[in-house]
C-alpha positions as a Markdown table, in Angstrom:
| # | Residue | x | y | z |
|---|---|---|---|---|
| 1 | Met | 15.7 | -22.7 | -20.7 |
| 2 | Cys | 15.7 | -25.6 | -23.2 |
| 3 | Ile | 17.8 | -25.5 | -26.4 |
| 4 | Met | 17.0 | -27.6 | -29.4 |
| 5 | Lys | 18.8 | -27.8 | -32.8 |
| 6 | Tyr | 17.0 | -27.4 | -36.1 |
| 7 | Lys | 18.4 | -27.4 | -39.7 |
| 8 | Asp | 20.3 | -24.6 | -41.3 |
| 9 | Asn | 22.0 | -23.6 | -37.9 |
| 10 | Phe | 18.6 | -22.6 | -36.3 |
| 11 | Gln | 18.5 | -22.9 | -32.5 |
| 12 | Leu | 15.0 | -23.3 | -31.1 |
| 13 | Ile | 15.0 | -22.0 | -27.5 |
| 14 | Ser | 12.1 | -22.7 | -25.1 |
| 15 | Phe | 11.5 | -20.4 | -22.1 |
| 16 | Lys | 8.9 | -20.6 | -19.4 |
| 17 | Thr | 7.1 | -17.2 | -19.0 |
| 18 | Asn | 4.3 | -15.9 | -16.8 |
| 19 | Asn | 1.9 | -16.4 | -19.8 |
| 20 | Gly | 3.1 | -20.0 | -20.5 |
| 21 | Ser | 5.8 | -21.4 | -22.8 |
| 22 | Leu | 7.4 | -19.2 | -25.4 |
| 23 | Ile | 9.4 | -20.6 | -28.3 |
| 24 | Ala | 11.9 | -18.4 | -30.1 |
| 25 | Ala | 14.5 | -19.2 | -32.8 |
| 26 | Phe | 18.0 | -17.8 | -33.1 |
| 27 | Lys | 19.8 | -18.0 | -36.4 |
| 28 | Pro | 23.1 | -16.6 | -37.7 |
| 29 | Ala | 22.9 | -13.8 | -40.3 |
| 30 | Glu | 23.0 | -15.0 | -43.9 |
| 31 | Lys | 26.1 | -14.2 | -46.0 |
| 32 | Glu | 25.8 | -13.2 | -49.6 |
| 33 | Ile | 26.2 | -16.1 | -52.1 |
| 34 | Trp | 27.6 | -15.8 | -55.6 |
| 35 | Lys | 29.7 | -12.8 | -54.4 |
| 36 | Glu | 32.5 | -12.4 | -56.9 |
| 37 | His | 33.8 | -9.0 | -55.7 |
| 38 | Ser | 33.7 | -6.6 | -52.8 |
| 39 | Ala | 34.0 | -2.9 | -52.8 |
| 40 | Thr | 37.8 | -3.1 | -52.6 |
| 41 | Glu | 38.9 | -6.2 | -54.4 |
| 42 | Asn | 38.0 | -8.9 | -56.9 |
| 43 | Ile | 38.5 | -12.7 | -56.6 |
| 44 | Arg | 42.1 | -13.5 | -57.2 |
| 45 | Pro | 43.7 | -16.7 | -58.5 |
| 46 | Glu | 44.8 | -19.3 | -56.0 |
| 47 | Lys | 48.0 | -21.4 | -56.4 |
| 48 | Leu | 47.9 | -25.2 | -56.1 |
| 49 | Lys | 51.5 | -25.7 | -57.0 |
| 50 | Asp | 54.1 | -24.3 | -59.4 |
| 51 | Gly | 52.4 | -23.6 | -62.7 |
| 52 | Trp | 48.9 | -24.6 | -61.4 |
| 53 | Glu | 46.6 | -21.7 | -60.6 |
| 54 | Tyr | 42.8 | -21.8 | -60.4 |
| 55 | Met | 40.0 | -19.3 | -59.9 |
| 56 | Pro | 37.9 | -19.9 | -56.8 |
| 57 | Trp | 34.2 | -20.3 | -57.2 |
| 58 | Gly | 33.2 | -17.4 | -54.9 |
| 59 | Phe | 35.4 | -15.8 | -52.3 |
| 60 | Asp | 35.4 | -19.0 | -50.1 |
| 61 | Asn | 35.4 | -21.4 | -53.1 |
| 62 | Gln | 32.3 | -23.1 | -51.6 |
| 63 | Val | 29.4 | -21.6 | -53.7 |
| 64 | Pro | 28.2 | -24.8 | -55.4 |
| 65 | Tyr | 28.1 | -26.7 | -52.1 |
| 66 | Glu | 26.3 | -24.0 | -50.3 |
| 67 | Ile | 23.7 | -23.7 | -53.1 |
| 68 | Leu | 23.3 | -27.5 | -53.2 |
| 69 | Asp | 22.6 | -27.6 | -49.5 |
| 70 | Lys | 19.9 | -24.9 | -49.9 |
| 71 | Ile | 18.3 | -26.7 | -52.9 |
| 72 | Glu | 18.2 | -30.0 | -51.1 |
| 73 | Ala | 16.7 | -28.4 | -48.0 |
| 74 | Asp | 13.7 | -27.2 | -50.0 |
| 75 | Glu | 11.2 | -29.7 | -51.3 |
| 76 | Thr | 9.7 | -27.4 | -54.0 |
| 77 | Ile | 13.0 | -26.3 | -55.5 |
| 78 | Asn | 14.4 | -29.8 | -55.4 |
| 79 | Thr | 11.4 | -31.3 | -57.2 |
| 80 | Cys | 11.4 | -28.5 | -59.8 |
| 81 | Met | 15.1 | -29.1 | -60.4 |
| 82 | Gln | 14.5 | -32.8 | -61.0 |
| 83 | His | 11.6 | -32.0 | -63.3 |
| 84 | Asn | 13.8 | -29.7 | -65.4 |
| 85 | Ile | 16.7 | -32.2 | -65.6 |
| 86 | Lys | 14.4 | -35.1 | -66.7 |
| 87 | Asn | 12.7 | -32.8 | -69.3 |
| 88 | Cys | 16.1 | -31.8 | -70.6 |
| 89 | Tyr | 17.1 | -35.4 | -71.0 |
| 90 | Ala | 13.8 | -36.2 | -72.8 |
| 91 | Ala | 14.4 | -39.3 | -75.0 |
| 92 | Gly | 18.1 | -39.2 | -74.5 |
| 93 | Leu | 21.1 | -38.7 | -76.8 |
| 94 | Glu | 21.5 | -40.8 | -79.9 |
| 95 | Tyr | 24.1 | -41.0 | -82.7 |
| 96 | Ile | 22.2 | -41.1 | -86.0 |
| 97 | Ile | 23.8 | -43.3 | -88.7 |
| 98 | Pro | 22.5 | -42.6 | -92.2 |
| 99 | Glu | 21.2 | -45.6 | -94.2 |
| 100 | Asp | 23.9 | -45.2 | -96.9 |
| 101 | Ala | 26.8 | -44.9 | -94.4 |
| 102 | Asp | 29.9 | -46.8 | -95.0 |
| 103 | Gln | 29.9 | -50.1 | -93.1 |
| 104 | Glu | 33.2 | -49.5 | -91.4 |
| 105 | Ile | 31.9 | -46.1 | -90.1 |
| 106 | Ala | 28.6 | -47.7 | -88.9 |
| 107 | Asn | 30.5 | -50.4 | -87.0 |
| 108 | Ser | 32.9 | -47.8 | -85.5 |
| 109 | Val | 30.0 | -45.7 | -84.3 |
| 110 | Arg | 28.2 | -48.7 | -82.8 |
| 111 | Asp | 31.4 | -49.7 | -81.0 |
| 112 | Phe | 31.8 | -46.2 | -79.6 |
| 113 | Cys | 28.2 | -46.2 | -78.3 |
| 114 | Met | 28.7 | -49.6 | -76.8 |
| 115 | Phe | 31.8 | -48.8 | -74.8 |
| 116 | Asn | 30.7 | -45.3 | -73.7 |
| 117 | Asp | 27.7 | -45.0 | -71.3 |
| 118 | Leu | 26.0 | -42.2 | -73.2 |
| 119 | Ser | 22.8 | -42.4 | -71.1 |
| 120 | Glu | 24.5 | -41.8 | -67.8 |
| 121 | Tyr | 26.8 | -39.2 | -69.4 |
| 122 | Tyr | 24.0 | -37.3 | -71.0 |
| 123 | Leu | 21.8 | -37.3 | -67.9 |
| 124 | Gly | 24.9 | -36.0 | -66.0 |
| 125 | Val | 25.6 | -33.1 | -68.3 |
| 126 | Cys | 21.8 | -32.2 | -68.3 |
| 127 | Thr | 22.0 | -32.1 | -64.5 |
| 128 | Asp | 25.0 | -29.8 | -64.5 |
| 129 | Met | 23.5 | -27.5 | -67.1 |
| 130 | Lys | 20.3 | -27.1 | -65.0 |
| 131 | Phe | 22.1 | -26.7 | -61.7 |
| 132 | Trp | 25.2 | -24.6 | -62.7 |
| 133 | Gln | 24.6 | -23.5 | -66.3 |
| 134 | Phe | 27.7 | -25.2 | -67.5 |
| 135 | Ala | 29.0 | -28.7 | -68.1 |
| 136 | Val | 32.5 | -30.2 | -68.5 |
| 137 | Thr | 33.1 | -33.1 | -71.0 |
| 138 | Val | 36.4 | -34.9 | -71.2 |
| 139 | Val | 37.4 | -36.7 | -74.4 |
| 140 | Thr | 40.2 | -39.2 | -74.5 |
| 141 | Leu | 42.3 | -40.1 | -77.6 |
| 142 | Asn | 43.2 | -43.7 | -78.5 |
| 143 | Arg | 46.8 | -45.0 | -78.2 |
| 144 | Ala | 47.6 | -43.8 | -81.7 |
| 145 | Gly | 46.4 | -40.3 | -80.9 |
| 146 | Asn | 44.3 | -40.0 | -84.1 |
| 147 | Lys | 40.8 | -40.8 | -82.9 |
| 148 | Ile | 38.6 | -40.1 | -79.9 |
| 149 | Ala | 38.1 | -43.3 | -78.0 |
| 150 | Ser | 35.9 | -42.2 | -75.1 |
| 151 | Ile | 33.8 | -39.4 | -73.7 |
| 152 | Cys | 32.9 | -38.8 | -70.1 |
| 153 | Arg | 31.4 | -36.1 | -67.9 |
| 154 | Lys | 33.2 | -34.4 | -65.0 |
| 155 | Gln | 30.9 | -33.1 | -62.3 |
| 156 | Ala | 30.8 | -29.3 | -62.7 |
| 157 | Met | 30.7 | -28.6 | -59.0 |
| 158 | Tyr | 34.1 | -30.2 | -58.6 |
| 159 | Cys | 35.7 | -28.3 | -61.5 |
| 160 | Arg | 37.6 | -25.1 | -61.3 |
| 161 | Phe | 39.0 | -23.1 | -64.2 |
| 162 | Ser | 42.5 | -21.6 | -64.6 |
| 163 | Pro | 42.8 | -17.8 | -65.0 |
| 164 | Asp | 42.4 | -16.4 | -68.5 |
| 165 | Asn | 45.8 | -14.9 | -69.0 |
| 166 | Gly | 45.8 | -15.2 | -72.8 |
| 167 | Gly | 47.6 | -18.5 | -73.0 |
| 168 | Arg | 46.6 | -22.2 | -72.6 |
| 169 | Arg | 43.8 | -22.7 | -70.1 |
| 170 | Tyr | 43.0 | -25.7 | -68.0 |
| 171 | Val | 40.2 | -27.4 | -66.0 |
| 172 | Tyr | 41.1 | -28.7 | -62.5 |
| 173 | Tyr | 39.0 | -31.6 | -61.1 |
| 174 | Gly | 39.2 | -32.4 | -57.4 |
| 175 | Gln | 37.6 | -32.4 | -54.0 |
| 176 | Trp | 37.1 | -28.7 | -53.2 |
| 177 | Arg | 34.3 | -29.2 | -50.6 |
| 178 | Asp | 35.3 | -27.7 | -47.2 |
| 179 | Ser | 38.8 | -27.0 | -48.6 |
| 180 | Lys | 40.1 | -24.1 | -50.7 |
| 181 | Lys | 43.2 | -26.0 | -51.6 |
| 182 | Pro | 43.1 | -29.8 | -51.9 |
| 183 | Asp | 46.3 | -31.9 | -52.1 |
| 184 | Pro | 47.6 | -31.3 | -55.7 |
| 185 | Lys | 48.2 | -35.1 | -55.9 |
| 186 | Asp | 44.4 | -35.6 | -55.8 |
| 187 | Val | 43.6 | -33.0 | -58.5 |
| 188 | Gln | 43.3 | -33.9 | -62.1 |
| 189 | Arg | 44.3 | -31.3 | -64.7 |
| 190 | Tyr | 42.9 | -31.3 | -68.3 |
| 191 | Ile | 43.7 | -29.0 | -71.2 |
| 192 | Met | 40.7 | -26.9 | -71.9 |
| 193 | Leu | 40.0 | -26.8 | -75.7 |
| 194 | Asp | 39.3 | -23.4 | -77.1 |
| 195 | Pro | 35.6 | -22.7 | -76.3 |
| 196 | Glu | 35.2 | -20.7 | -79.5 |
| 197 | Asp | 36.7 | -23.4 | -81.8 |
| 198 | Pro | 37.5 | -26.7 | -80.1 |
| 199 | Phe | 37.7 | -28.4 | -83.5 |
| 200 | Thr | 40.7 | -26.5 | -84.8 |
| 201 | Asp | 42.4 | -26.5 | -81.4 |
| 202 | Leu | 42.3 | -30.3 | -81.1 |
| 203 | Lys | 43.2 | -30.8 | -84.7 |
| 204 | Glu | 46.4 | -28.7 | -84.2 |
| 205 | Ile | 47.3 | -30.7 | -81.1 |
| 206 | Met | 46.9 | -34.0 | -82.8 |
| 207 | Lys | 48.9 | -32.8 | -85.8 |
| 208 | Ala | 51.8 | -31.8 | -83.5 |
| 209 | Asn | 51.8 | -35.4 | -82.2 |
| 210 | Glu | 51.9 | -37.1 | -85.6 |
| 211 | Gly | 54.9 | -39.3 | -86.1 |
| 212 | Lys | 55.9 | -39.3 | -82.4 |
| 213 | Lys | 56.5 | -42.6 | -80.7 |
| 214 | Lys | 55.0 | -41.2 | -77.5 |
| 215 | Ile | 52.3 | -38.6 | -77.8 |
| 216 | Gly | 51.7 | -35.9 | -75.2 |
| 217 | Glu | 48.3 | -35.2 | -73.6 |
| 218 | Thr | 45.5 | -37.6 | -74.4 |
| 219 | Gln | 42.6 | -36.1 | -72.4 |
| 220 | Phe | 41.0 | -32.8 | -73.2 |
| 221 | Ala | 38.1 | -30.8 | -71.6 |
| 222 | Ile | 35.3 | -29.2 | -73.5 |
| 223 | Val | 33.4 | -26.6 | -71.5 |
| 224 | Thr | 29.7 | -26.2 | -72.5 |
| 225 | Arg | 28.5 | -22.9 | -71.0 |
| 226 | Met | 25.0 | -21.3 | -71.1 |
| 227 | Pro | 25.5 | -17.6 | -71.9 |
| 228 | Thr | 24.3 | -15.5 | -68.9 |
| 229 | Pro | 24.3 | -11.7 | -68.5 |
| 230 | Asp | 27.0 | -11.4 | -65.9 |
| 231 | Asn | 29.7 | -14.0 | -65.1 |
| 232 | Thr | 33.5 | -14.1 | -65.3 |
| 233 | Tyr | 34.4 | -17.7 | -64.9 |
| 234 | Tyr | 31.3 | -19.4 | -63.3 |
| 235 | Pro | 27.8 | -18.6 | -64.6 |
| 236 | Ile | 25.2 | -17.3 | -62.2 |
| 237 | Pro | 22.0 | -19.3 | -62.7 |
| 238 | Tyr | 18.8 | -17.4 | -63.2 |
| 239 | Tyr | 17.2 | -19.2 | -60.2 |
| 240 | Ala | 19.8 | -17.3 | -58.0 |
| 241 | Ser | 17.0 | -14.7 | -57.5 |
| 242 | Leu | 15.4 | -17.2 | -55.1 |
| 243 | Phe | 18.3 | -16.8 | -52.7 |
| 244 | Lys | 19.1 | -13.2 | -53.3 |
| 245 | Gly | 15.5 | -12.2 | -52.5 |
| 246 | Lys | 13.5 | -13.1 | -49.3 |
| 247 | Trp | 11.0 | -15.7 | -50.5 |
| 248 | Tyr | 13.3 | -18.7 | -49.8 |
| 249 | Asp | 13.8 | -17.4 | -46.2 |
| 250 | Ile | 10.1 | -16.9 | -45.8 |
| 251 | Lys | 9.3 | -20.5 | -46.8 |
| 252 | Gln | 12.0 | -21.7 | -44.3 |
| 253 | Leu | 10.5 | -19.6 | -41.5 |
| 254 | Ile | 7.0 | -20.9 | -42.3 |
| 255 | Ala | 8.3 | -24.5 | -42.1 |
| 256 | Leu | 10.1 | -23.7 | -38.8 |
| 257 | Gly | 7.0 | -22.2 | -37.3 |
| 258 | Lys | 4.9 | -25.2 | -38.1 |
| 259 | Tyr | 7.6 | -27.5 | -36.9 |
| 260 | Ser | 7.8 | -25.7 | -33.6 |
| 261 | Lys | 4.0 | -25.7 | -33.1 |
| 262 | Leu | 3.8 | -29.5 | -33.8 |
| 263 | Lys | 6.9 | -30.4 | -31.9 |
| 264 | Asn | 6.4 | -28.3 | -28.8 |
| 265 | Ala | 2.7 | -27.7 | -28.7 |
| 266 | Ala | 3.5 | -24.0 | -28.7 |
| 267 | Pro | 3.7 | -21.6 | -31.6 |
| 268 | Leu | 7.0 | -20.0 | -32.6 |
| 269 | Lys | 6.6 | -16.3 | -32.0 |
| 270 | Tyr | 10.0 | -14.8 | -32.8 |
| 271 | Ile | 12.9 | -15.3 | -35.2 |
| 272 | Ile | 16.0 | -13.5 | -33.9 |
| 273 | Thr | 18.8 | -13.0 | -36.4 |
| 274 | Ile | 22.2 | -12.0 | -34.8 |
| 275 | Ser | 25.2 | -11.0 | -36.8 |
| 276 | Pro | 28.6 | -12.6 | -35.9 |
| 277 | Glu | 30.0 | -9.1 | -35.6 |
| 278 | Tyr | 27.6 | -8.4 | -32.7 |
| 279 | Trp | 29.1 | -11.2 | -30.6 |
| 280 | Glu | 32.7 | -10.1 | -31.4 |
| 281 | Glu | 31.9 | -6.6 | -30.1 |
| 282 | Gln | 30.2 | -8.0 | -27.0 |
| 283 | Phe | 33.1 | -10.4 | -26.2 |
| 284 | Glu | 35.5 | -7.5 | -26.5 |
| 285 | Gln | 33.5 | -5.1 | -24.3 |
| 286 | Ala | 33.1 | -7.8 | -21.6 |
| 287 | Gly | 36.8 | -8.7 | -21.7 |
| 288 | Ile | 36.2 | -12.3 | -22.7 |
| 289 | Thr | 39.1 | -13.9 | -24.5 |
| 290 | Asp | 39.2 | -17.3 | -26.2 |
| 291 | Asp | 37.6 | -19.3 | -23.4 |
| 292 | Ala | 34.9 | -21.3 | -25.1 |
| 293 | Asp | 33.0 | -22.0 | -21.9 |
| 294 | Gln | 32.9 | -18.3 | -20.9 |
| 295 | Lys | 31.7 | -17.4 | -24.4 |
| 296 | Gly | 29.0 | -20.0 | -24.3 |
| 297 | Asp | 27.7 | -18.9 | -20.9 |
| 298 | Phe | 27.8 | -15.2 | -22.1 |
| 299 | Val | 25.9 | -16.0 | -25.3 |
| 300 | Asn | 23.1 | -18.0 | -23.4 |
| 301 | Lys | 22.8 | -15.2 | -20.8 |
| 302 | Arg | 22.5 | -12.5 | -23.5 |
| 303 | Lys | 19.8 | -14.6 | -25.3 |
| 304 | Thr | 17.9 | -15.0 | -22.1 |
| 305 | Glu | 18.0 | -11.2 | -21.6 |
| 306 | Ile | 16.6 | -10.6 | -25.1 |
| 307 | Ile | 13.8 | -13.1 | -24.5 |
| 308 | Asp | 12.9 | -11.5 | -21.2 |
| 309 | Phe | 12.8 | -8.1 | -22.8 |
| 310 | Leu | 10.4 | -9.4 | -25.5 |
| 311 | Thr | 8.1 | -11.1 | -23.1 |
| 312 | Gly | 8.1 | -8.9 | -20.0 |
| 313 | Ala | 4.8 | -7.0 | -19.5 |
| 314 | Glu | 6.8 | -4.0 | -18.2 |
| 315 | Asn | 8.6 | -3.7 | -21.5 |
| 316 | Ser | 5.4 | -3.1 | -23.6 |
| 317 | Gly | 5.9 | -0.3 | -26.0 |
| 318 | Arg | 9.6 | -0.1 | -25.6 |
| 319 | Ala | 12.3 | -0.6 | -28.2 |
| 320 | Ile | 15.6 | -2.6 | -28.3 |
| 321 | Phe | 18.7 | -1.0 | -29.7 |
| 322 | Ser | 21.7 | -2.7 | -31.3 |
| 323 | Gly | 24.7 | -1.7 | -33.3 |
| 324 | Ala | 25.0 | -1.8 | -37.0 |
| 325 | Tyr | 27.6 | -2.0 | -39.7 |
| 326 | Ile | 27.8 | -0.6 | -43.2 |
| 327 | Asp | 27.6 | -3.1 | -46.1 |
| 328 | Pro | 30.5 | -2.1 | -48.4 |
| 329 | Asn | 28.5 | -3.3 | -51.4 |
| 330 | Thr | 25.3 | -1.4 | -50.8 |
| 331 | Gly | 26.4 | 1.3 | -48.5 |
| 332 | Lys | 23.3 | 0.5 | -46.3 |
| 333 | Ala | 23.3 | 0.0 | -42.5 |
| 334 | Val | 22.7 | -3.6 | -41.5 |
| 335 | Pro | 21.6 | -4.0 | -37.8 |
| 336 | His | 23.4 | -6.5 | -35.6 |
| 337 | Ile | 20.1 | -7.9 | -34.3 |
| 338 | Gln | 16.9 | -8.3 | -36.3 |
| 339 | Ile | 13.7 | -9.6 | -34.6 |
| 340 | Thr | 10.8 | -11.0 | -36.7 |
| 341 | Asn | 7.4 | -11.4 | -35.0 |
| 342 | Leu | 5.8 | -14.4 | -36.7 |
| 343 | Glu | 2.4 | -14.1 | -35.0 |
| 344 | Lys | 1.7 | -10.5 | -35.6 |
| 345 | Asp | -1.0 | -11.1 | -38.2 |
| 346 | Lys | -1.4 | -14.9 | -38.0 |
| 347 | Glu | -3.7 | -16.1 | -35.2 |
| 348 | Gly | -2.8 | -19.6 | -34.3 |
| 349 | Gly | 0.3 | -19.6 | -36.5 |
| 350 | Asp | -1.5 | -20.9 | -39.6 |
| 351 | Trp | 0.5 | -19.9 | -42.7 |
| 352 | Ala | -1.1 | -22.2 | -45.3 |
| 353 | Thr | -2.0 | -19.5 | -47.7 |
| 354 | Asp | 1.4 | -18.0 | -47.5 |
| 355 | Asn | 3.0 | -21.3 | -48.0 |
| 356 | Val | 1.0 | -21.9 | -51.2 |
| 357 | Glu | 2.0 | -18.4 | -52.4 |
| 358 | Val | 5.7 | -19.1 | -51.9 |
| 359 | Met | 5.6 | -22.5 | -53.6 |
| 360 | Thr | 3.8 | -21.0 | -56.6 |
| 361 | Leu | 6.5 | -18.3 | -56.8 |
| 362 | Met | 9.3 | -20.9 | -56.6 |
| 363 | Cys | 7.7 | -22.9 | -59.4 |
| 364 | Phe | 7.5 | -19.7 | -61.4 |
| 365 | Val | 11.2 | -18.9 | -60.9 |
| 366 | Met | 12.2 | -22.4 | -61.8 |
| 367 | Gly | 10.1 | -22.3 | -65.0 |
| 368 | Val | 7.9 | -25.2 | -64.0 |
| 369 | His | 4.1 | -25.2 | -64.2 |
| 370 | Pro | 3.0 | -26.7 | -60.9 |
| 371 | Asn | 0.5 | -29.0 | -62.6 |
| 372 | Leu | 3.4 | -30.8 | -64.3 |
| 373 | Val | 5.0 | -31.8 | -60.9 |
| 374 | Gly | 1.8 | -32.9 | -59.3 |
| 375 | Ala | 1.0 | -29.8 | -57.3 |
| 376 | Val | -2.1 | -27.7 | -57.8 |
| 377 | Pro | -1.5 | -24.4 | -55.9 |
| 378 | Gly | -3.9 | -21.6 | -55.4 |
| 379 | Lys | -7.0 | -21.0 | -53.4 |
| 380 | Ser | -9.4 | -22.4 | -56.1 |
| 381 | Gln | -7.4 | -25.6 | -56.4 |
| 382 | Thr | -8.3 | -25.8 | -60.1 |
| 383 | Asn | -6.6 | -28.3 | -62.5 |
| 384 | Asn | -5.7 | -28.4 | -66.1 |
| 385 | Ser | -7.3 | -30.7 | -68.7 |
| 386 | Gly | -5.2 | -33.5 | -70.3 |
| 387 | Ser | -4.9 | -31.5 | -73.5 |
| 388 | Asp | -3.5 | -28.4 | -71.6 |
| 389 | Lys | -1.0 | -30.6 | -69.8 |
| 390 | Arg | 0.1 | -32.2 | -73.0 |
| 391 | Glu | 0.7 | -28.7 | -74.5 |
| 392 | Leu | 2.5 | -27.5 | -71.4 |
| 393 | Tyr | 4.8 | -30.6 | -71.6 |
| 394 | Met | 5.6 | -30.0 | -75.2 |
| 395 | Ile | 6.4 | -26.3 | -74.5 |
| 396 | Val | 8.8 | -27.3 | -71.8 |
| 397 | Gln | 10.5 | -29.8 | -74.1 |
| 398 | Leu | 10.9 | -27.3 | -76.9 |
| 399 | Leu | 12.2 | -24.7 | -74.6 |
| 400 | Asn | 15.2 | -27.0 | -74.0 |
| 401 | Lys | 16.4 | -26.7 | -77.6 |
| 402 | Pro | 19.1 | -24.1 | -76.7 |
| 403 | Thr | 20.5 | -26.4 | -74.1 |
| 404 | His | 20.3 | -29.4 | -76.5 |
| 405 | Asp | 22.2 | -27.4 | -79.2 |
| 406 | Leu | 25.0 | -26.6 | -76.7 |
| 407 | Leu | 25.2 | -30.2 | -75.4 |
| 408 | Lys | 25.6 | -31.6 | -78.9 |
| 409 | Arg | 28.8 | -29.6 | -79.4 |
| 410 | Pro | 31.2 | -32.3 | -77.9 |
| 411 | His | 29.5 | -35.0 | -80.0 |
| 412 | Gln | 30.0 | -32.9 | -83.2 |
| 413 | Leu | 33.6 | -32.8 | -82.2 |
| 414 | Val | 33.7 | -36.6 | -81.9 |
| 415 | Cys | 32.1 | -37.2 | -85.3 |
| 416 | Tyr | 34.5 | -34.7 | -86.9 |
| 417 | Ile | 37.7 | -36.0 | -85.4 |
| 418 | Asn | 36.8 | -39.6 | -86.0 |
| 419 | Gly | 35.8 | -39.0 | -89.6 |
| 420 | Trp | 32.3 | -40.2 | -89.3 |
| 421 | Lys | 30.8 | -38.5 | -92.4 |
| 422 | Gly | 27.0 | -38.2 | -92.3 |
| 423 | Val | 26.8 | -39.2 | -88.6 |
| 424 | His | 25.3 | -36.7 | -86.2 |
| 425 | Ala | 24.2 | -36.6 | -82.6 |
| 426 | Glu | 20.6 | -35.9 | -81.8 |
| 427 | Cys | 18.9 | -35.0 | -78.5 |
| 428 | Gln | 15.4 | -36.3 | -79.2 |
| 429 | Ile | 12.3 | -35.1 | -77.3 |
| 430 | Met | 9.3 | -37.3 | -76.4 |
| 431 | Gln | 6.0 | -36.1 | -77.8 |
| 432 | Leu | 2.8 | -37.0 | -75.9 |
| 433 | Thr | 0.1 | -38.3 | -78.2 |
| 434 | Thr | -3.7 | -38.1 | -78.2 |
| 435 | Leu | -6.0 | -41.1 | -77.3 |
| 436 | Asp | -6.9 | -41.7 | -81.0 |
| 437 | Glu | -3.3 | -42.7 | -81.8 |
| 438 | His | -3.4 | -45.6 | -79.3 |
| 439 | Lys | 0.0 | -45.0 | -77.8 |
| 440 | Asp | 1.3 | -42.8 | -75.1 |
| 441 | Val | 4.4 | -41.2 | -76.6 |
| 442 | Lys | 6.4 | -41.1 | -79.8 |
| 443 | Pro | 9.9 | -39.8 | -80.5 |
| 444 | Ala | 10.4 | -36.5 | -82.2 |
| 445 | Gly | 13.4 | -34.7 | -83.5 |
| 446 | Asp | 15.1 | -31.6 | -82.1 |
| 447 | Asn | 12.4 | -29.3 | -83.6 |
| 448 | Gly | 9.5 | -31.3 | -82.2 |
| 449 | Gln | 8.6 | -32.9 | -85.6 |
| 450 | Ser | 7.6 | -36.5 | -85.2 |
| 451 | Lys | 9.5 | -39.3 | -87.1 |
| 452 | Glu | 6.3 | -40.2 | -89.0 |
| 453 | Glu | 6.1 | -36.6 | -90.3 |
| 454 | Glu | 9.7 | -36.6 | -91.4 |
C-alpha cells in the first residue's frame, strides 16, 4: 500500500490488485460553513477581557479563513473574484472639487488626498465587499479633534463585531486565524459609529470633546454592509451557494481524478468519505485509547479492508453497511461512510465535458460572463463580437452602482465633518469606446454618462 498526500486533506492510496493497480482517495467529511446556529443553541458572545466581548464569525470563528482557502484552491472562482473586484474599482475613487470652490477648501482636499492612499484604500474595500459583503473604514481625527485627518481600511476578515446590546458598539481588529481568542494586547478596538446615522453620531462625540485639553477617542469605525436576506452580524455572500451545493466538490473530484491518472498512470476509481464519528466508534469498540500509533495502524488496516471489499471478485453484487448519525439541522440520516465510483459512466476517466459544465456554472454564480475573463466554455466554443463584449463590460460596470453608493458613505462623512462644501466623492467607471472615437476608454460618472455628455 502506498499513501500520497493531496490538497484539501485528501489521501491518495495505491493498492496492488489482481487486475493491476487501483487508486482510491480517502477524505474527511465536510462540515457545514456559515453555520450560525444549531438545533439547540445560537452563537454566543466570547469574552476577550473585562468589558470586551465579540461575536464569533461562525461557531469556530474561522469562517472567512476556511472560505478563503476554498476560493484560492479553485482557479475559476479565484479568477471570477479578481474580475469582480477590478470591475468594482473601475476608474477608482476621486474627490471632485467644484470650479468655484473656496481656495482654502480646495487646498485642504488636495492635502487630504495627498496624505491618504485612496487608491489602495479603495481597492481594499472593493475586495472586502466582493468577498465578504461588508467593509470596515477607520477615520482618525486631527489633534484638535475638529477635523478628519486620515482614512484607512481594516481588512474585514480580521474584524469582529461586539454584541448588539442596545448600547455603544465596537469593532475589534486582530489576528483571529487559528485562534478563537487572541491576546487582548494584540487586538485594536474602535468605536463603531451608528450604521444608520454616522454623521450625527460623530458630531455628538466631537461636540462632547470641545474645550477639553485632552480629547477622548480619536479613531472611529464605519461599517459598510451590503444588505442580504439573512445575517445577524456577518453577511452571508450570495456565492455561498457554491459551497452549500455539490458543484464545488464535483470540480475538486474531477481535478483529483485527472491528477491521479497523470501522476500514477492509473485512473482514480473511488472517493471514500469517512466521518470522524465513524473512527471514534471504531476506536471505542476495539478498545483503543489515545495511543497514536495504534490508532494509525487500525485506520490503515480498516482502509485496506474497505479497498479489498471494493476490488475482490468474490464481493461482486454485495453491499457494505456503515452506521449513521442524524443531522440535528435537517433531521436526515448521514452515513458514516460514503463511496463514490468515479468511473461508472466515464470510460478512461475523461471528464472534460463535466469540467466545462462546472466552470460555466461557477461563472454564472459569480455573476461573470466567461468571455470577459478569457474563457469560452461550451461544446460549440463560440465567441462574442467586440460590440457584445463592450456591452457586457458596461453592464458589469453599471451593476456595481449599489456597491459604489455604499462605499461613498465614509467619504460623504469626511466632506461633511471637514466642512468641504460642494466637494463630493465619486466612484467613476470606465466606458469602452468604439473604433471611430480613436481611443480605448473614457471616464464616465456613476450613472455611466460620459464626461463629454455632461
